C-alpha positions in Angstrom: 8.7 0.3 -21.7 11.4 1.6 -19.3 10.1 1.7 -15.7 10.6 5.4 -15.4 8.4 6.2 -18.4 4.9 7.3 -17.5 2.1 6.7 -20.0 0.8 9.9 -21.5 -2.7 9.2 -20.2 -1.2 9.2 -16.7 0.7 12.3 -17.1 -2.4 14.5 -17.0 -3.7 12.7 -13.8 -0.3 13.0 -12.1 0.3 16.6 -13.0 -2.2 17.8 -10.4 0.0 16.3 -7.6 -1.7 17.0 -4.2 -4.0 19.7 -5.5 -7.2 17.7 -4.9 -6.2 15.7 -1.8 -7.7 18.2 0.7 -11.1 17.0 -0.4 -10.2 13.3 -0.5 -11.6 10.9 2.1 -8.3 10.4 3.9 -8.2 9.0 7.4 -8.5 11.5 10.1 -5.6 11.8 12.5 -3.2 14.4 13.8 0.5 13.9 12.8 2.8 14.2 15.8 4.2 17.6 16.4 7.7 16.2 16.5 7.3 14.3 13.2 10.5 14.1 11.2 11.5 12.8 7.8 13.4 9.5 8.0 17.1 9.7 6.8 18.1 8.4 3.5 20.1 5.2 3.5 21.6 3.5 0.4 19.7 0.4 -0.7 21.2 -3.0 -0.3 23.0 -3.7 -3.6 21.5 -7.2 -3.9 18.0 -5.7 -3.9 18.5 -3.3 -6.8 16.5 -4.6 -9.8 16.1 -2.1 -12.7 15.2 -2.4 -16.3 12.0 -4.5 -15.6 9.1 -3.6 -17.9 6.2 -2.4 -15.8 3.0 -4.4 -16.5 0.8 -3.8 -13.5 0.5 -2.0 -10.2 -0.4 -3.2 -6.8 -1.9 -1.0 -4.0 -0.8 -2.7 -0.8 -2.9 -2.2 2.4 -1.4 -3.2 5.8 -3.6 -4.7 8.4 -1.7 -2.5 10.9 -2.6 -4.4 14.1 -0.8 -7.5 12.7 2.1 -5.4 11.5 2.4 -4.0 15.0 2.0 -7.4 16.7 5.1 -8.7 15.0 7.0 -5.4 15.2 7.1 -5.6 11.4 9.5 -7.4 9.2 12.7 -5.6 8.6 13.8 -2.1 9.1 11.0 -0.4 7.2 8.4 -1.6 9.7 10.1 -0.7 12.9 8.6 2.7 13.5 4.9 2.3 12.7 2.8 4.3 15.1 1.4 1.3 16.9 0.0 3.2 19.9 -2.8 4.7 17.8 -6.0 3.0 16.5 -5.4 2.1 12.8 -7.0 -0.7 10.7 -5.9 -0.9 7.0 -3.2 1.6 6.3 -1.4 2.3 3.0 1.7 0.2 2.7 2.4 1.5 -0.8 1.9 1.6 -4.5 4.1 -1.0 -6.3 5.0 -1.1 -10.0 5.3 -4.7 -11.0 6.4 -6.7 -14.1 4.6 -9.8 -15.4 6.4 -11.9 -12.8 9.7 -12.1 -10.9 12.1 -10.4 -10.6 10.1 -7.5 -9.4 11.4 -3.9 -9.9 13.0 -2.4 -6.8 15.3 0.6 -6.3 15.3 1.2 -10.1 16.7 4.7 -9.9 18.6 6.5 -7.1 16.3 8.9 -5.3 16.8 11.1 -2.2 15.3 11.9 1.2 11.7 12.9 1.4 10.8 16.4 2.5 9.0 16.7 5.9 6.0 18.3 4.1 5.5 15.1 2.0 5.7 13.0 5.1 3.1 15.1 6.9 0.7 14.9 3.9 0.9 11.1 3.8 1.2 10.4 7.5 -2.5 9.6 8.1 -2.5 7.1 5.3 1.0 5.7 6.0 1.8 6.5 9.7 5.5 5.7 9.4 8.2 8.2 8.1 10.5 5.2 7.8 8.1 3.2 5.6 7.4 6.3 3.5 11.1 6.8 2.8 11.4 3.1 2.0 8.4 3.1 -0.4 9.8 6.1 -2.3 13.2 4.5 -2.7 12.2 1.0 -3.4 9.1 1.6 -5.5 8.6 5.2 -6.4 11.8 5.5 -8.2 10.6 2.7 -10.6 8.1 5.0 -12.2 8.3 8.6 -10.9 11.0 11.3 -10.7 9.0 13.4 -8.2 7.9 11.9 -4.8 4.8 14.1 -4.4 3.4 12.8 -7.7 4.2 9.2 -6.7 2.4 9.5 -3.3 -0.4 11.5 -4.9 -1.3 8.5 -7.0 -1.2 6.1 -4.1 -3.3 8.5 -2.0 -6.0 8.9 -4.7 -6.3 5.1 -5.1 -6.3 4.5 -1.3 -8.8 7.3 -0.6 -11.2 5.8 -3.1 -11.4 2.5 -1.3 -14.2 2.2 1.3 -12.6 0.0 4.0 -14.9 -2.8 5.2 -15.3 -3.4 8.9 -13.7 -6.8 8.9 -13.6 -7.0 12.7 -17.4 -7.4 12.5 -17.0 -10.7 10.7 -17.5 -13.6 13.2 -14.2 -15.4 13.9 -15.6 -18.7 12.7 -16.7 -17.1 9.5 -13.5 -15.2 8.8 -12.0 -16.6 5.6 -10.0 -15.2 2.8 -13.2 -15.3 0.7 -15.1 -13.4 3.4 -12.5 -10.6 3.4 -12.7 -10.4 -0.4 -16.4 -10.3 -0.3 -16.4 -7.5 2.3 -14.2 -5.4 0.1 -16.3 -6.0 -3.0 -19.5 -5.3 -1.0 -18.2 -1.8 0.0 -16.6 -1.2 -3.4 -18.8 -2.4 -6.3 -16.2 -1.4 -8.8 -14.1 -4.3 -7.6 -14.4 -8.0 -8.2 -13.0 -10.8 -6.1 -10.3 -11.5 -8.7 -8.9 -8.0 -8.1 -8.5 -8.4 -4.4 -5.3 -10.2 -3.3 -5.4 -11.5 0.3 -2.0 -12.0 1.9 -1.4 -14.1 5.1 1.5 -15.4 7.0 2.3 -19.1 7.5 -0.2 -19.2 10.4 -2.9 -17.8 8.2 -2.9 -14.5 10.0 -4.2 -11.7 7.8 -1.3 -9.4 7.0 -2.3 -7.4 3.9 -4.9 -6.9 1.3 -3.7 -5.7 -2.2 -5.7 -4.3 -5.0 -4.5 -4.9 -8.6 -4.4 -2.3 -11.3 -3.5 -2.0 -14.9 -1.2 0.6 -16.4 -4.0 3.1 -16.5 -4.8 2.5 -12.8 -8.0 0.6 -13.6 -8.7 -2.3 -11.3 -7.9 -5.6 -13.0 -7.7 -9.3 -12.1 -4.4 -10.0 -10.3 -1.9 -11.8 -12.4 -1.0 -15.2 -11.1 -4.0 -15.4 -8.8 -5.4 -13.5 -5.9 -3.5 -14.9 -2.9 -4.9 -17.1 -0.1 -7.7 -19.3 -1.4 -11.3 -18.3 -0.4 -12.0 -21.3 1.9 -8.9 -20.7 4.1 -9.9 -19.6 7.7 -7.9 -16.6 8.9 -6.8 -15.3 12.2 -7.2 -11.6 12.7 -5.1 -9.6 15.2 -7.6 -7.1 16.8 -7.1 -3.3 16.5 -6.9 -1.2 19.6 -10.5 -0.1 19.4 -11.9 -3.2 17.6 -13.7 -0.7 15.4 -12.2 -1.7 12.0 
């Protein structure tokens, strides 16, 4: 299957675009009045990987306090809105193959409209990251950015985020984070929750694995950091997440 082909069963779901998002359980925030779309920049030629058959999808959730602590990794992270209280924010929706190489920058796409950035801002509070996600991942399955972001928004809004800052530091393990997500979202199992850490075992991301029909599935190749590993958690501004 070519990366840009969308399964017929998905076409119906995607056709509604943002129509139902007003009622979704999106995070509450106020986009800045001076919010602007981020300029288009050509992708690095060495990162372009097209022609990979899409086998799964990952919904990646940033633990934003950690992202902000390190100022992010690379250009796409430099303009997160780190002066505001965020916990898990939407990094993006990633089409993936069975293994490496992962599809990236599959098809040339353009700059996002400001209206799209404003709709997604409370989920992904970075115009730069939104532009990056559209170019690097959205073009590997969608021809319309609103439909791409609508799918990610629907999946993200369905997840009830656990209060992982309530886990005692000496009890905070990768398994405890998985268990917290499963407890708040009974439609998940631990095998579907990928926990990502850095080399110091600081929590950086949680990823939810999906099949081609956007049904949760066990993550291919394992679910990241093993359950017993103790994690370090960078606190949020309000310690309410």
